[in-house]
C-alpha positions as MATLAB code, in Angstrom:
seq = 'MQIEIVHPKLAYSIKEACLASSLGKTTIYAHITAGHLRAVRIGGRTVIPADSLHALINGEGCKSAANAQ';
ca = [
     -73.934   62.137   19.042;
     -70.330   61.428   20.329;
     -68.196   60.889   17.530;
     -64.807   58.337   18.546;
     -61.859   59.125   17.204;
     -59.628   56.041   16.014;
     -56.404   56.238   15.111;
     -54.435   53.537   13.755;
     -52.282   50.752   15.789;
     -48.631   51.854   16.111;
     -47.464   47.888   17.343;
     -49.384   44.702   18.121;
     -48.743   42.158   20.645;
     -47.396   38.762   19.409;
     -50.869   37.855   19.885;
     -52.300   40.371   18.101;
     -49.957   40.185   15.013;
     -51.192   36.237   15.086;
     -54.653   37.493   14.629;
     -54.261   40.109   12.290;
     -51.926   38.195   10.252;
     -52.654   34.487   10.260;
     -49.741   33.505   11.806;
     -49.012   31.002   13.715;
     -46.396   32.457   17.525;
     -43.670   30.180   16.701;
     -43.737   31.161   12.767;
     -43.756   34.963   14.169;
     -40.730   34.048   15.989;
     -39.313   32.916   13.354;
     -39.601   36.160   11.168;
     -38.650   37.475   13.914;
     -35.187   35.407   14.734;
     -34.775   35.310   10.259;
     -34.796   39.458   10.735;
     -37.195   39.449    8.256;
     -39.952   40.379   11.492;
     -38.624   44.082   13.879;
     -39.656   42.956   17.144;
     -38.905   45.712   20.111;
     -38.740   44.892   24.007;
     -40.752   48.116   26.020;
     -40.114   46.831   29.569;
     -40.840   43.054   30.113;
     -43.116   43.210   26.289;
     -42.899   41.660   23.610;
     -44.005   44.382   20.422;
     -44.209   44.182   16.608;
     -44.499   47.568   15.008;
     -47.342   47.606   12.927;
     -45.087   48.936    9.548;
     -42.889   45.961    9.694;
     -45.892   43.560   10.632;
     -47.631   44.994    7.321;
     -44.229   44.721    4.694;
     -44.169   40.929    6.056;
     -47.575   41.225    5.186;
     -46.947   42.477    1.688;
     -43.527   40.816    0.827;
     -41.488   43.282    1.020;
     -38.533   43.007    3.704;
     -38.269   44.180    6.807;
     -35.046   46.905    6.204;
     -34.940   47.981    9.768;
     -35.190   44.711   11.422;
     -31.516   43.401   10.518;
     -30.603   47.034   12.030;
     -32.213   46.295   15.819;
     -30.501   43.276   15.687;
];
């Protein structure tokens, strides 16, 4: 029997964030622009840290989003 270890997601792509939150792409980008959601560029890819997406969904402000811009 093989045991599979599942690691929690550290970050979501824009597409994954849309699927996980049931929000549209335009809404996700609007929250990034407004500073409510933190986005990080890694190479040519934009990812959203999981804690930032969870904070948005839970109605908490993303304090680190304002600092990142």
